[in-house]
C-alpha positions in Angstrom: -48.5 -30.1 8.6 -46.9 -29.3 11.9 -43.5 -28.7 10.3 -42.3 -27.6 6.8 -40.3 -29.8 4.4 -37.1 -28.2 3.2 -34.8 -29.2 0.5 -31.2 -28.2 0.8 -30.0 -28.6 -2.7 -27.0 -27.9 -4.6 -27.7 -28.4 -8.3 -25.6 -31.2 -9.6 -22.6 -30.3 -7.6 -21.1 -32.2 -4.7 -18.8 -30.3 -2.3 -20.8 -27.1 -1.8 -21.8 -27.8 1.7 -25.3 -29.4 1.5 -24.6 -32.0 4.1 -23.0 -29.7 6.6 -25.8 -27.2 6.3 -28.5 -29.9 6.2 -27.4 -31.7 9.3 -26.8 -28.5 11.3 -30.1 -27.1 10.3 -32.0 -30.3 11.2 -30.4 -30.3 14.6 -31.1 -26.6 15.3 -34.7 -26.7 14.0 -35.6 -30.1 15.4 -36.3 -31.5 12.0 -35.2 -34.9 10.6 -32.3 -35.0 8.1 -32.4 -37.3 5.0 -29.4 -37.8 2.8 -30.8 -39.4 -0.3 -27.4 -40.8 -1.4 -27.1 -42.6 2.0 -30.7 -43.8 1.9 -30.1 -45.3 -1.6 -26.9 -47.0 -0.4 -28.5 -48.5 2.7 -31.5 -49.8 0.8 -29.5 -50.6 -2.4 -32.0 -48.5 -4.4 -30.1 -48.8 -7.6 -30.8 -50.0 -11.1 -27.3 -50.5 -12.5 -23.8 -48.9 -12.6 -22.5 -46.0 -14.6 -19.0 -46.9 -15.9 -18.2 -43.4 -17.2 -18.8 -41.7 -13.8 -17.9 -44.7 -11.7 -21.0 -44.7 -9.6 -24.3 -46.6 -9.2 -27.5 -45.4 -11.0 -30.3 -44.4 -8.7 -33.6 -46.2 -9.0 -35.7 -43.0 -8.7 -39.1 -44.8 -8.3 -37.9 -46.9 -5.4 -36.4 -43.8 -3.8 -39.7 -42.0 -4.0 -41.6 -45.1 -2.6 -39.1 -45.2 0.2 -39.5 -41.5 1.1 -43.3 -41.0 0.5 -44.5 -41.6 4.1 -41.7 -39.6 5.8 -42.3 -36.7 3.4 -46.1 -36.6 4.0 -45.4 -36.2 7.8 -43.3 -33.1 7.2 -40.5 -31.8 9.3 -37.8 -33.0 7.0 -34.6 -31.6 5.5 -33.6 -33.4 2.3 -30.1 -33.4 0.9 -29.5 -34.5 -2.7 -27.9 -33.1 -5.8 -30.5 -34.0 -8.5 -34.1 -32.7 -8.6 -36.2 -33.6 -11.6 -37.7 -36.7 -10.1 -39.0 -35.5 -6.8 -42.8 -34.7 -6.7 -43.3 -30.9 -6.6 -45.9 -31.3 -3.8 -43.2 -32.6 -1.4 -41.4 -29.3 -0.8 -42.4 -26.0 0.8 -39.0 -24.4 0.0 -35.9 -25.2 -2.0 -32.5 -23.8 -1.1 -29.9 -24.0 -3.8 -26.3 -23.7 -2.6 -23.8 -22.0 -5.0 -20.0 -22.2 -4.6 -17.3 -20.3 -6.6 -15.3 -22.6 -8.8 -11.9 -22.0 -7.1 -13.4 -23.2 -3.7 -15.3 -26.0 -5.4 -12.3 -27.4 -7.4 -10.3 -27.8 -4.2 -13.1 -29.4 -2.3 -13.8 -31.9 -5.1 -10.2 -32.7 -5.7 -9.7 -33.4 -2.0 -12.6 -35.9 -2.2 -10.7 -37.8 -4.9 -12.6 -36.5 -7.9 -10.6 -36.6 -11.1 -10.9 -36.4 -14.9 -14.4 -36.3 -16.4 -16.2 -36.4 -13.0 -14.3 -33.4 -11.7 -14.7 -31.4 -15.0 -18.4 -32.1 -15.4 -19.2 -31.1 -11.8 -17.3 -27.8 -12.3 -19.1 -27.2 -15.7 -22.4 -27.9 -14.0 -21.8 -25.1 -11.5 -20.4 -22.7 -14.2 -23.5 -23.0 -16.4 -26.0 -23.1 -13.5 -27.4 -26.1 -15.2 -29.4 -27.5 -12.4 -30.4 -24.2 -10.8 -32.4 -23.7 -14.0 -33.8 -27.2 -13.7 -35.0 -26.3 -10.3 -36.7 -23.2 -11.6 -38.5 -25.3 -14.2 -39.4 -28.1 -11.8 -40.8 -25.9 -8.9 -42.6 -22.7 -8.4 -40.1 -19.9 -8.9 -41.0 -18.2 -5.6 -40.0 -21.2 -3.5 -36.5 -21.6 -5.1 -33.7 -19.6 -3.3 -30.0 -19.4 -4.1 -27.5 -19.1 -1.2 -23.8 -18.5 -1.4 -21.7 -21.3 0.1 -18.0 -20.4 0.0 -17.0 -19.7 3.6 -17.8 -20.6 7.2 -19.4 -17.1 7.5 -21.7 -18.0 4.6 -22.8 -21.2 6.4 -23.7 -19.2 9.5 -25.6 -16.6 7.5 -27.5 -19.3 5.6 -28.4 -21.1 8.8 -29.7 -17.9 10.4 -31.7 -17.0 7.2 -33.3 -20.5 7.0 -34.1 -20.6 10.7 -35.9 -17.3 10.3 -37.9 -18.7 7.3 -38.8 -21.8 9.4 -40.1 -19.6 12.3 -42.1 -17.5 9.9 -43.6 -20.7 8.2 -44.5 -22.1 11.6 -46.4 -18.9 12.5 -48.2 -18.8 9.2 -49.2 -22.4 9.1 -50.0 -23.5 12.6 
């Protein structure tokens, strides 16, 4: 593959900066950016509606079919909050963004999250629920946690990931 496939992933939790980081990284590294939520919305890749969380339910098989060709070409940054249905072979590296709860609470509240949806997302982050899921779903050595609280963290993360991409390109081309 000419370019690596990276997954910018915040386990379970919206509001930690995946999209900001993913878009900026794609533009700096000349990779394409895929937001799985937007992809699902555009293609209506749903199989129902979750009343409790007030959101559509993703049709995971259709999402995978939709992405398969683009993933096999490489050079992609994927942005999504869940992980257990993506094929392991798709990713060369997984970056998990972590945000302290005080920052996270404000970000989610400003997006209009309330009640159970707000509480569950905060709980998810407290218990590292989906970070552990990532460690079970992928080889441990490709899963990396990055702090994502401040603009300085964002810059540091971008620099770190750019270095990783440069190294990967040297090693694989």
